[in-house]
Residue frames relative to the residue before (quaternion, step in Angstrom):
aa qw qx qy qz dx dy dz
R 1.0000 0.0000 0.0000 0.0000 0.00 0.00 0.00
A 0.4196 -0.7006 0.5068 0.2762 3.64 -1.09 0.51
E 0.0833 -0.7972 0.5979 0.0094 3.55 -0.88 0.99
F 0.3906 -0.7021 0.5468 0.2356 3.58 -0.99 0.83
E 0.0223 -0.7898 0.6118 -0.0375 3.54 -0.77 1.12
K 0.2158 -0.8407 0.4872 0.0963 3.56 -0.26 1.24
D 0.7107 0.4975 -0.2401 0.4357 3.52 1.17 -0.56
R 0.6070 0.5047 -0.3601 0.4971 3.62 1.26 0.09
A 0.3438 -0.7976 0.4633 0.1760 3.53 -0.30 1.27
G 0.7027 0.5209 -0.2878 0.3899 3.60 0.99 -0.69
N 0.6373 0.5669 -0.3508 0.3866 3.63 1.10 -0.26
G 0.4605 -0.7313 0.4223 0.2736 3.62 1.22 -0.08
H 0.3893 0.7473 -0.4775 0.2489 3.63 1.23 0.02
V 0.7087 0.4502 -0.2788 0.4662 3.59 0.71 -1.03
E 0.6247 0.5462 -0.3344 0.4469 3.60 0.99 -0.74
F 0.6607 0.5098 -0.2993 0.4625 3.55 1.02 -0.86
V 0.6551 0.4956 -0.2999 0.4850 3.55 0.96 -0.98
A 0.6490 0.5258 -0.3256 0.4431 3.63 0.89 -0.86
A 0.6698 0.4901 -0.2959 0.4728 3.58 0.97 -0.90
A 0.6830 0.4684 -0.2988 0.4741 3.62 0.82 -0.95
G 0.6573 0.5113 -0.3111 0.4579 3.61 0.99 -0.77
G 0.6379 0.5326 -0.3227 0.4530 3.53 1.11 -0.78
L 0.6314 0.5169 -0.3309 0.4740 3.59 1.04 -0.79
R 0.6707 0.4776 -0.3115 0.4744 3.59 0.85 -0.82
A 0.6408 0.5213 -0.3423 0.4476 3.61 0.95 -0.75
L 0.6390 0.5201 -0.3313 0.4598 3.60 0.99 -0.78
C 0.6220 0.5559 -0.3464 0.4290 3.58 1.04 -0.76
Y 0.7647 0.3474 -0.1710 0.5151 3.57 1.08 -0.76
G 0.5082 -0.6709 0.4078 0.3540 3.60 1.25 0.21
V 0.4491 0.6556 -0.4697 0.3847 3.59 1.07 0.73
A 0.5162 -0.6370 0.4700 0.3268 3.58 -1.03 0.70
P 0.3856 -0.7319 0.5070 0.2420 3.61 -0.70 1.09
A 0.3835 -0.7040 0.5580 0.2146 3.52 -1.33 0.55
D 0.4490 -0.6730 0.5154 0.2826 3.58 -1.06 0.73
A 0.7457 -0.4215 0.2820 0.4321 3.55 -1.36 0.13
A 0.6598 0.5193 -0.3204 0.4385 3.58 0.97 -0.82
E 0.6674 0.4852 -0.2855 0.4876 3.55 1.01 -0.84
T 0.6130 0.5407 -0.3386 0.4662 3.56 1.09 -0.69
R 0.6586 0.5002 -0.3192 0.4627 3.59 0.96 -0.87
R 0.6430 0.5221 -0.3255 0.4561 3.60 1.02 -0.75
I 0.6682 0.4872 -0.3057 0.4719 3.59 0.94 -0.90
A 0.6587 0.5302 -0.3145 0.4313 3.58 0.91 -0.95
G 0.6564 0.5246 -0.3230 0.4354 3.57 1.04 -0.68
R 0.7614 0.3617 -0.1925 0.5023 3.63 1.17 -0.45
I 0.5602 0.6649 -0.3901 0.3033 3.62 1.11 -0.48
I 0.6571 0.5087 -0.3438 0.4372 3.65 0.90 -0.81
P 0.7089 0.4163 -0.3140 0.4750 3.71 0.59 -0.80
A 0.6161 0.5513 -0.3549 0.4364 3.57 1.07 -0.66
M 0.6660 0.5011 -0.3010 0.4634 3.58 0.94 -0.90
I 0.6827 0.5179 -0.2934 0.4238 3.52 0.83 -1.02
T 0.7168 0.4354 -0.2747 0.4703 3.56 0.80 -1.00
T 0.6527 0.5028 -0.3403 0.4531 3.65 0.90 -0.74
T 0.6457 0.5216 -0.3163 0.4594 3.55 0.93 -0.87
A 0.6651 0.5108 -0.3129 0.4458 3.56 0.93 -0.80
V 0.6510 0.5051 -0.3078 0.4757 3.56 1.01 -0.84
V 0.6838 0.4827 -0.2964 0.4598 3.61 0.85 -0.92
S 0.6325 0.5281 -0.3170 0.4696 3.57 1.03 -0.74
A 0.6603 0.5056 -0.3079 0.4621 3.57 0.93 -0.85
L 0.6642 0.5027 -0.2981 0.4662 3.57 0.94 -0.97
S 0.6387 0.5243 -0.3314 0.4553 3.60 1.00 -0.79
C 0.6461 0.5144 -0.3193 0.4648 3.60 1.00 -0.84
V 0.6272 0.5221 -0.3507 0.4595 3.63 1.00 -0.79
E 0.6818 0.4674 -0.3082 0.4709 3.66 0.85 -0.88
T 0.6151 0.5310 -0.3692 0.4509 3.64 1.02 -0.65
L 0.6338 0.5256 -0.3363 0.4571 3.60 0.96 -0.80
K 0.6394 0.5165 -0.3392 0.4576 3.60 1.04 -0.75
L 0.6297 0.5149 -0.3409 0.4712 3.58 1.03 -0.71
L 0.6589 0.5128 -0.3085 0.4557 3.63 0.94 -0.80
L 0.7007 0.4407 -0.2430 0.5058 3.54 1.15 -0.69
H 0.3912 -0.7391 0.4580 0.3017 3.63 1.38 0.05
A 0.1742 0.8018 -0.5458 0.1702 3.57 0.93 0.87
P 0.5293 -0.6308 0.4513 0.3439 3.62 -1.02 0.70
V 0.6806 -0.5135 0.3370 0.3995 3.50 -1.24 0.53
R 0.6462 0.5577 -0.3435 0.3918 3.61 0.97 -0.79
L 0.6691 0.4905 -0.3085 0.4654 3.61 1.21 -0.29
H 0.5814 0.5560 -0.3853 0.4520 3.56 1.27 -0.09
R 0.1860 -0.8020 0.5624 0.0771 3.54 -1.22 0.49
N 0.2951 -0.6651 0.6494 0.2210 3.53 -1.23 0.65
A 0.1729 -0.7933 0.5767 0.0905 3.61 -0.91 0.81
F 0.0552 -0.7586 0.6491 0.0160 3.53 -1.08 0.86
L 0.1064 0.8257 -0.5411 0.1187 3.56 -0.57 1.10
N 0.0426 -0.7427 0.6677 0.0284 3.53 -1.29 0.57
L 0.2665 -0.8150 0.4935 0.1456 3.56 -0.24 1.19
A 0.5869 0.5823 -0.3816 0.4133 3.59 1.22 -0.37
L 0.6656 0.5465 -0.3436 0.3745 3.65 1.04 -0.56
P 0.3095 0.6115 -0.1182 -0.7185 1.82 1.48 -2.04
F 0.1021 -0.7841 0.6108 0.0405 3.59 -1.21 0.57
F 0.0100 0.7738 -0.6315 0.0491 3.50 -0.95 1.06
A 0.0822 0.7880 -0.6045 0.0826 3.57 -0.87 0.98
F 0.1117 -0.7898 0.6028 0.0179 3.54 -0.92 0.97
T 0.0377 -0.7961 0.6039 -0.0073 3.57 -0.85 0.98
E 0.4975 -0.6304 0.5071 0.3130 3.55 -1.27 0.55
P 0.4285 -0.7140 0.4831 0.2704 3.64 -0.72 0.91
A 0.4123 -0.6935 0.5319 0.2571 3.54 -1.01 0.71
P 0.5578 -0.6080 0.4421 0.3518 3.58 -1.10 0.71
A 0.5823 -0.5735 0.4370 0.3757 3.58 -1.14 0.59
P 0.5311 -0.6302 0.4524 0.3409 3.65 -0.98 0.83
H 0.2681 -0.7498 0.5832 0.1604 3.58 -1.05 0.77
F 0.1909 -0.7719 0.6035 0.0598 3.51 -0.97 1.02
P 0.4184 -0.7263 0.4730 0.2717 3.68 -0.84 0.90
L 0.2983 -0.6989 0.6275 0.1697 3.48 -1.40 0.61
P 0.6535 -0.5437 0.3375 0.4043 3.61 -1.09 0.49
D 0.7061 0.4568 -0.2940 0.4543 3.62 1.05 -0.59
G 0.6722 -0.5140 0.3020 0.4390 3.59 1.28 0.19
R 0.5812 0.5553 -0.3930 0.4464 3.60 1.18 -0.30
T 0.2982 -0.7248 0.5857 0.2065 3.51 -1.38 0.09
F 0.1063 -0.7719 0.6209 0.0860 3.49 -1.27 0.34
T 0.2825 -0.7260 0.6005 0.1804 3.54 -1.35 0.41
L 0.6796 -0.4725 0.3685 0.4232 3.57 -1.33 0.13
W 0.6522 0.5132 -0.3208 0.4565 3.62 1.17 -0.33
D 0.5785 0.6035 -0.3816 0.3944 3.59 1.17 -0.26
R 0.1466 -0.7809 0.6051 0.0504 3.58 -1.14 0.74
I 0.1907 -0.7431 0.6268 0.1362 3.53 -1.19 0.60
V 0.1624 -0.8039 0.5654 0.0872 3.59 -0.27 1.21
V 0.2489 -0.8122 0.5178 0.1008 3.57 -0.44 1.26
G 0.6600 -0.4714 0.3326 0.4812 3.59 0.99 -0.76
G 0.6652 -0.5006 0.3696 0.4127 3.55 -1.27 -0.12
N 0.7140 -0.4300 0.3208 0.4498 3.52 -1.29 -0.26
E 0.7454 0.2947 -0.2057 0.5614 3.61 1.25 -0.10
G 0.4588 -0.6985 0.4904 0.2472 3.48 -1.07 0.82
E 0.7322 -0.4197 0.2786 0.4584 3.57 -1.25 -0.08
D 0.6977 0.4514 -0.2816 0.4798 3.61 1.15 -0.49
G 0.6133 -0.5960 0.3334 0.3969 3.53 1.28 0.20
T 0.5657 0.5903 -0.3824 0.4306 3.57 1.23 -0.10
P 0.5710 -0.6020 0.4057 0.3833 3.63 -0.99 0.64
T 0.4945 -0.6312 0.5123 0.3077 3.51 -1.20 0.64
S 0.2651 -0.7862 0.5372 0.1519 3.55 -0.52 1.16
L 0.6542 -0.5028 0.3814 0.4168 3.50 -1.31 0.31
R 0.5929 0.5703 -0.3462 0.4509 3.62 1.14 -0.57
D 0.6490 0.5181 -0.3043 0.4667 3.51 1.03 -0.93
L 0.6505 0.5270 -0.3021 0.4560 3.56 1.00 -0.87
L 0.6832 0.4717 -0.2958 0.4726 3.58 0.91 -0.86
D 0.6424 0.5133 -0.3281 0.4649 3.59 1.00 -0.81
A 0.6585 0.5102 -0.3306 0.4437 3.63 0.94 -0.82
V 0.6562 0.4896 -0.3211 0.4760 3.58 0.95 -0.84
G 0.6588 0.5174 -0.3167 0.4449 3.56 0.93 -0.82
D 0.6588 0.5084 -0.3225 0.4512 3.56 0.95 -0.83
R 0.7170 0.4597 -0.2699 0.4491 3.59 0.96 -0.80
T 0.7356 0.3806 -0.2401 0.5063 3.58 1.18 -0.40
G 0.4497 -0.7192 0.4358 0.3012 3.55 1.25 -0.19
G 0.6849 0.4201 -0.2722 0.5295 3.55 1.20 0.46
E 0.4810 -0.6344 0.5020 0.3378 3.55 -1.26 -0.39
V 0.4585 -0.6881 0.4961 0.2647 3.53 -1.06 0.78
A 0.2293 -0.7952 0.5489 0.1172 3.57 -0.64 1.11
T 0.7933 0.0208 0.0393 0.6072 3.54 1.03 -0.88
L 0.1029 -0.7541 0.6466 0.0519 3.54 -1.09 0.86
S 0.0512 0.8025 -0.5916 0.0582 3.61 -0.69 1.04
H 0.2173 -0.7173 0.6461 0.1442 3.48 -1.45 0.43
G 0.7825 -0.0937 0.0223 0.6152 3.57 -0.09 1.30
P 0.8040 -0.2437 0.1857 0.5096 3.61 -0.79 -0.96
Y 0.5958 0.6069 -0.3253 0.4134 3.59 1.34 -0.17
V 0.3009 -0.7454 0.5681 0.1766 3.60 -0.80 0.95
V 0.2167 -0.7853 0.5714 0.0993 3.57 -0.60 1.21
Y 0.8048 -0.0045 0.0473 0.5917 3.62 0.92 -0.84
A 0.0392 0.7535 -0.6562 0.0053 3.52 -1.15 0.75
D 0.4900 -0.7020 0.4130 0.3106 3.61 -0.66 1.04
F 0.6774 0.4931 -0.3201 0.4421 3.62 0.95 -0.65
L 0.6871 0.4515 -0.2714 0.5004 3.58 1.29 -0.30
H 0.8199 0.2338 -0.0561 0.5196 3.58 0.88 -1.07
G 0.4740 0.7229 -0.4375 0.2475 3.60 1.13 -0.32
H 0.7530 0.3406 -0.1896 0.5300 3.64 1.10 -0.56
D 0.5545 0.5869 -0.3873 0.4451 3.60 1.24 0.50
P 0.2396 -0.8197 0.4970 0.1541 3.63 0.09 1.22
A 0.6406 0.5280 -0.3474 0.4361 3.60 0.96 -0.76
F 0.6487 0.5081 -0.3189 0.4684 3.60 0.98 -0.76
L 0.6586 0.5210 -0.3040 0.4498 3.57 0.97 -0.85
E 0.6966 0.4622 -0.2784 0.4729 3.61 1.05 -0.64
K 0.4488 0.6950 -0.4478 0.3391 3.57 1.29 -0.02
D 0.5868 -0.5587 0.4397 0.3875 3.58 -1.14 0.65
A 0.5260 -0.6816 0.4066 0.3056 3.59 -0.78 1.06
W 0.6909 0.4654 -0.2914 0.4703 3.58 0.89 -0.85
D 0.5894 0.5407 -0.3649 0.4765 3.62 1.12 -0.58
A 0.6302 0.5384 -0.3421 0.4426 3.61 0.99 -0.82
V 0.6416 0.5178 -0.3151 0.4700 3.57 1.06 -0.86
L 0.6761 0.4997 -0.2918 0.4562 3.59 0.89 -0.97
D 0.6476 0.5241 -0.3243 0.4481 3.57 0.99 -0.85
A 0.6563 0.5106 -0.3234 0.4517 3.59 1.00 -0.84
V 0.6802 0.4878 -0.2809 0.4695 3.58 0.98 -0.87
A 0.7100 0.4867 -0.2562 0.4397 3.55 0.88 -1.06
G 0.4930 0.6516 -0.4445 0.3672 3.57 1.24 -0.19
D 0.7524 0.2877 -0.1667 0.5686 3.55 1.23 -0.62
G 0.6402 0.5747 -0.3118 0.4033 3.57 1.29 -0.07
A 0.4696 0.6679 -0.4768 0.3256 3.64 1.12 0.06
D 0.4187 -0.6945 0.5114 0.2844 3.64 -1.01 0.67
E 0.7692 -0.3882 0.2551 0.4388 3.53 -1.37 -0.05
D 0.6789 0.4769 -0.2852 0.4799 3.58 1.15 -0.58
G 0.5503 -0.6303 0.3941 0.3803 3.59 1.26 -0.01
D 0.4696 0.6720 -0.4601 0.3410 3.58 1.21 0.19
D 0.5079 -0.6451 0.4748 0.3171 3.53 -1.08 0.74
A 0.3471 -0.7639 0.5116 0.1852 3.55 -0.57 1.20
F 0.7249 0.3876 -0.2493 0.5121 3.60 1.22 -0.25
A 0.2666 0.8062 -0.4974 0.1777 3.53 1.16 0.55
D 0.5999 0.5734 -0.3582 0.4279 3.59 1.19 -0.55
E 0.5875 0.5644 -0.3795 0.4384 3.64 1.23 -0.19
R 0.6873 0.4192 -0.2734 0.5264 3.59 1.28 -0.18
D 0.5379 -0.6106 0.4653 0.3483 3.53 -1.33 0.37
G 0.7561 -0.4211 0.2687 0.4229 3.57 -1.30 0.07
D 0.6915 0.4610 -0.2895 0.4749 3.63 1.12 -0.48
G 0.6058 -0.5850 0.3655 0.3966 3.61 1.25 0.15
G 0.5378 0.6232 -0.3961 0.4068 3.55 1.32 0.03
A 0.7331 -0.4147 0.2996 0.4482 3.46 -1.34 -0.12
A 0.5796 -0.5800 0.4458 0.3590 3.52 -1.21 0.50
P 0.6931 -0.4535 0.3289 0.4537 3.62 -1.21 0.29
A 0.6767 -0.5431 0.3338 0.3684 3.52 -1.18 0.75
R 0.1453 0.7530 -0.6383 0.0672 3.53 -1.11 0.73
P 0.6279 -0.5619 0.3469 0.4119 3.63 -1.02 0.56
L 0.2000 -0.7378 0.6299 0.1372 3.51 -1.17 0.69
T 0.2099 -0.7786 0.5784 0.1228 3.56 -0.86 0.90
A 0.6703 -0.5104 0.3517 0.4080 3.55 -1.31 0.38
E 0.6062 0.5518 -0.3764 0.4317 3.58 1.13 -0.59
E 0.6866 0.4657 -0.2809 0.4825 3.57 1.08 -0.69
């Protein structure tokens, strides 16, 4: 088996790691380390990774158990640690900010509005108008902008007076907005796997207000 030996100068292990690490550092605009610094880092990286990973994994499991037990927010903890110092700090997480809705209710960034699948009860595709109406009915307001990540799917000042666009399948509207920047160099749709073999929408799945 192959073993890394940092303290034997004649085997070239440290020189190889320093050269490979330097190339990778240059690719990411990071200052490369010389052989002496590489030897120092290599002597500490394995125990540092193992111990830090173990602590973070254990703390994550503890917080997961709290979620399963429906513990109140005041019993959860954010953890900040640095084993090299060593430094351990635990803080109580703050509740998510609440934003008001027109009807007096509030929502947070963790809330979701599940509108339905890609097809309505009558079997017809859920149109963009249906999605906007459903979100508006449940929030007591009107949707001004609908986005998927950085992609704008709907904006009232652009599409509000376009009946044909509003009757478009909601999931198709999302795919069209994303695929506008997702085509490869050959012009192929990078999101073609989201559609069925006939070029239509993919099988029904829930759409959320965020989408």
